N, C-alpha and C positions, 0 to 999 in steps of 0.2 A: 732040148736045144739050149740049155743053160750055157754050155761051152761055146755057143755061137753068139752069146750076148743077150739072149732072151731073158727078160725079167717079167715075172707075173706078180701082181699085187692085188689083193682083195681089199676093197675099201667098204667098211660098214658105215652107212649113212643113216641108218634107221633109229639110232639112239638107244639100242639095246644095252643092257648092262655088260660090262666086261665078262662077267661069269656066263651070261647067255651066249655071248659070241665065242668064248672059249669052248663051251659045250658043243656049239655048232661046228667049230673047227675040228674038234675031236670026233664028232659023229660022222663028218664027211671025210675025215682023214686028209684035211687040207695041209699040204706040205710047203706052201709058199707064204710069205708074210701077209698078215692081216692088220690093217690099220683102222683105228676107230676115228671116224670123222664127225664127232659130235658137234663141232662148231661149223660143219659143212664147208670148211675152207677148200678142201679138195673138190667137193661137188661144185662149188662156185667156179673154181679155176677151170674145170673141164665142162662146165655147163650141163651137169647131170641134173635132170629134172624128174626122171622116172627110173626106178630100179626094179629088177636088176638091169644092168646095161654093160655091154662089153665094149671097151674102148681100146683101139690099137693106136699106139703112139710111135712114130718113127724115131730113128736114132737122133734126129735133130729136135725132137720134142714136139713135133706137129701131129695133131690128131689126123689120122688118115682114114679111120673107120670108127663109126659109133653105131652099134647094133643094140636094139632093145632086146633084153633077155640074154641068156647065155648062148654059147656056141658049142657044137660037138667037136670032137677031135679032128675029123676030116675037114670041117669048115675052118677051124682054127689053123690047121696046116696050110690051107689054101690062102688064107688071109696073111699069114706070116711069110710065106714063101719068098716074096720079093726082098725081104729084109734079112733072110738067113743065108749065110755063106754056104756054099756047097762043098 
């Protein structure tokens, strides 16, 4: 759904080395941006206290969903449906 404006970002908050994160990204074939949040600035901004966490942010920048853990493809589609053009 990239063409519809969807952006996915993986934020690493655990303080692993860049090499460890790079290997993780390669192992899982992650194709979206990965950001290192060593200073926990992003975590504080979005009040992330437990990881992993899936956060859906609407086009206005408001958090509309925060789910502990990851989500499957079907659940993600359902969560994003109100924000994607048809």
